[in-house]
C-alpha positions in Angstrom: -134.6 -135.6 -66.9 -132.3 -132.8 -65.8 -134.6 -130.1 -67.4 -137.7 -131.6 -65.8 -136.0 -131.7 -62.3 -135.0 -128.0 -62.7 -138.5 -126.9 -63.6 -140.0 -128.8 -60.7 -137.5 -127.3 -58.3 -138.2 -123.8 -59.6 -141.9 -124.3 -59.1 -141.4 -125.3 -55.4 -139.1 -122.3 -54.8 -141.7 -119.9 -56.2 -144.5 -121.5 -54.1 -142.3 -121.2 -50.9 -141.5 -117.6 -51.6 -145.3 -116.9 -52.0 -146.2 -118.6 -48.8 -143.6 -116.8 -46.8 -144.8 -113.4 -48.2 -148.4 -114.2 -47.3 -147.4 -115.2 -43.8 -145.5 -111.9 -43.3 -148.4 -109.9 -44.6 -150.9 -111.6 -42.2 -148.8 -111.9 -39.0 -146.7 -108.8 -39.4 -143.1 -108.3 -38.1 -141.7 -107.8 -34.6 -141.1 -104.2 -33.9 -139.8 -104.4 -30.3 -143.0 -102.7 -28.9 -145.2 -105.8 -28.4 -147.0 -106.3 -25.1 -145.7 -109.4 -23.1 -148.2 -112.3 -22.6 -150.6 -111.8 -19.6 -149.3 -113.4 -16.4 -152.0 -113.5 -13.7 -149.4 -114.1 -11.0 -147.0 -111.3 -11.8 -146.8 -108.2 -9.6 -148.4 -105.1 -11.1 -147.4 -101.6 -10.0 -150.0 -99.0 -9.2 -150.9 -96.7 -12.0 -149.3 -93.3 -12.1 -151.1 -90.1 -11.0 -152.1 -87.9 -13.9 -149.8 -84.9 -14.1 -147.1 -86.5 -12.0 -145.4 -89.3 -13.9 -143.1 -90.2 -10.9 -145.8 -90.7 -8.2 -147.8 -93.9 -7.9 -151.5 -93.4 -7.2 -152.8 -94.6 -3.8 -155.2 -97.5 -4.0 -158.9 -96.7 -3.5 -160.2 -99.5 -1.2 -163.9 -98.4 -1.7 -163.9 -98.5 -5.5 -163.6 -101.4 -8.0 -162.4 -100.0 -11.3 -163.5 -101.9 -14.5 -161.2 -101.7 -17.5 -162.2 -99.3 -20.2 -161.2 -99.1 -23.9 -157.7 -97.8 -24.5 -157.1 -97.5 -20.8 -159.8 -94.9 -20.3 -161.6 -94.6 -17.0 -165.0 -96.4 -17.1 -168.1 -94.3 -17.0 -169.5 -96.2 -14.0 -167.6 -97.3 -10.9 -168.8 -100.1 -8.6 -168.9 -98.7 -5.0 -168.4 -101.3 -2.3 -170.8 -99.5 0.1 -172.3 -102.9 1.1 -168.9 -104.4 2.1 -169.9 -104.5 5.8 -173.6 -104.9 5.3 -175.2 -106.4 8.4 -172.2 -105.4 10.5 -171.7 -101.6 10.1 -173.4 -98.8 8.3 -171.4 -97.1 5.5 -169.6 -93.9 6.5 -169.6 -94.7 10.2 -166.5 -94.8 12.4 -167.0 -98.5 12.9 -167.1 -99.0 9.1 -163.9 -97.0 8.8 -162.3 -99.1 11.5 -163.3 -102.3 9.8 -161.8 -100.9 6.6 -158.5 -100.3 8.5 -158.5 -103.9 9.8 -159.1 -105.3 6.3 -156.3 -103.1 4.8 -153.9 -104.6 7.3 -155.3 -108.1 7.0 -157.1 -108.8 3.8 -158.5 -112.1 5.1 -160.5 -110.4 7.9 -164.1 -111.8 7.9 -166.6 -110.2 10.3 -168.9 -113.2 10.2 -166.0 -115.5 11.1 -164.8 -113.1 13.8 -168.3 -113.2 15.5 -168.4 -117.0 15.4 -165.0 -117.0 17.1 -166.2 -114.4 19.6 -169.2 -116.6 20.5 -167.0 -119.6 21.0 -164.6 -117.5 23.2 -167.5 -116.1 25.2 -168.8 -119.6 26.1 -165.3 -120.9 26.9 -164.5 -117.9 29.1 -167.8 -118.0 31.1 -167.5 -121.7 31.6 -163.8 -121.5 32.5 -164.5 -118.8 35.1 -167.3 -120.9 36.7 -164.9 -123.9 36.9 -161.9 -121.9 38.1 -159.9 -123.0 35.0 -157.1 -120.4 35.2 -155.1 -122.0 32.4 -157.9 -121.6 29.8 -158.6 -118.1 31.0 -154.9 -117.1 30.7 -154.8 -118.0 27.0 -158.0 -115.9 26.2 -157.7 -112.8 28.4 -155.4 -109.8 28.5 -153.2 -109.6 31.5 -155.3 -106.9 33.2 -158.6 -108.8 32.7 -157.0 -112.1 33.7 -155.9 -110.6 37.0 -159.4 -109.5 37.8 -160.9 -112.9 36.9 -158.2 -114.7 38.9 -158.8 -112.5 41.9 -162.5 -113.3 41.9 -161.8 -117.0 41.6 -159.4 -116.9 44.5 -161.9 -115.0 46.7 -164.6 -117.5 45.8 -162.4 -120.5 46.6 -161.5 -118.9 50.0 -165.2 -118.7 50.8 -165.6 -122.4 49.8 -168.1 -121.5 47.1 -168.5 -123.1 43.7 -170.3 -121.9 40.6 -172.4 -124.0 38.2 -173.1 -122.5 34.8 -175.1 -124.1 32.0 -175.4 -122.4 28.6 -178.9 -122.7 27.1 -178.2 -120.6 24.1 -176.4 -117.5 22.7 -179.3 -115.6 21.2 -177.3 -112.7 19.7 -173.7 -111.6 19.1 -173.3 -108.3 17.3 -170.6 -105.8 16.7 -171.2 -102.7 18.8 -168.1 -100.8 17.9 -164.6 -101.0 16.5 -161.4 -98.9 16.6 -157.9 -99.1 15.3 -155.1 -97.4 17.2 -151.8 -97.8 15.4 -151.4 -101.5 14.9 -153.9 -102.5 17.6 -157.5 -103.3 16.6 -160.4 -103.4 19.1 -163.9 -104.7 18.4 -166.7 -104.5 20.9 -169.3 -107.3 20.8 -172.6 -107.3 22.6 -173.8 -110.8 23.6 -177.3 -111.8 24.7 -177.4 -115.3 26.1 -179.7 -117.6 28.1 -177.9 -119.1 31.1 -178.6 -121.2 34.2 -176.2 -120.1 36.9 -176.1 -121.0 40.5 -173.6 -120.4 43.3 -173.4 -122.9 46.2 -171.5 -122.7 49.5 -169.3 -125.4 50.9 -172.3 -127.3 52.2 -174.1 -127.2 48.8 -176.6 -124.6 49.8 -177.6 -122.2 47.0 -176.4 -118.7 47.9 -177.0 -117.0 44.5 -178.9 -117.8 41.4 -181.2 -120.8 40.7 -180.5 -124.3 39.4 -183.9 -124.3 37.7 -184.3 -120.8 36.3 -183.0 -119.6 32.9 -181.8 -116.0 33.0 -181.2 -113.7 30.1 -177.8 -112.2 30.4 -176.4 -109.3 28.3 -172.6 -108.7 28.3 -170.6 -106.2 26.3 -167.0 -107.4 25.7 -164.1 -105.8 23.9 -161.6 -108.0 22.0 -158.2 -106.7 20.8 -155.4 -107.9 18.6 -152.2 -106.7 17.1 -152.7 -106.5 13.4 -150.1 -108.4 11.4 -149.2 -110.6 14.3 -148.6 -114.3 13.7 -150.9 -115.1 16.6 -154.5 -115.2 15.1 -156.2 -115.0 18.5 -158.2 -112.0 19.7 -157.9 -111.4 23.5 -160.6 -110.2 25.8 -159.5 -106.8 27.1 -162.6 -105.3 28.8 -166.0 -106.5 30.1 -169.1 -104.8 31.2 -172.7 -105.7 31.8 -175.1 -104.6 29.1 -178.6 -103.2 29.3 
């Protein structure tokens, strides 16, 4: 019995040694130079500039680099020339300004901005007609508000009131953009259909028509401090368009 037990034990030991040897030959050994597991949430430093191992390369916001074998630069690069397609032509000052806004605020969306501008346009025109100073104060810069408030006061002193009805906003398009320091400005050209009439204290029409729809073109400039916690763009300039 003892001899049988010893032979069985010896066989298991030999098999165990063989299995361990095979595992080491397949999996290899740790050398201390292994790459850590990929973490999609970890911060990654910018790659170093060739020829200067201590300087980080500046990000290229117009190029999307695809990974190449052994870290080599890919033969083709995807240019984001259509980033502002439908809003600004590539290579124009307006396109460069929109790039600057997007660098400061990655969530900037020109389509969303224009939707907000249209809503602000209708609110401001309606608030001005109603003499709603509170709404205007929240949407206008101080200088523009003072001009609107002065016009409202003069109208009230004459005993006049304005009735404005929006039929439609036919177009709202970016006509320009600039970035000065941390201040961004975007010019929007609006084309709308309005019914506007001004009546005196007795109700007599003194301007406009209660039945006629008029096409109105306005060019408004909105501004905002980039990086501000306040997401609102304020109206900083107005002019009548052609």
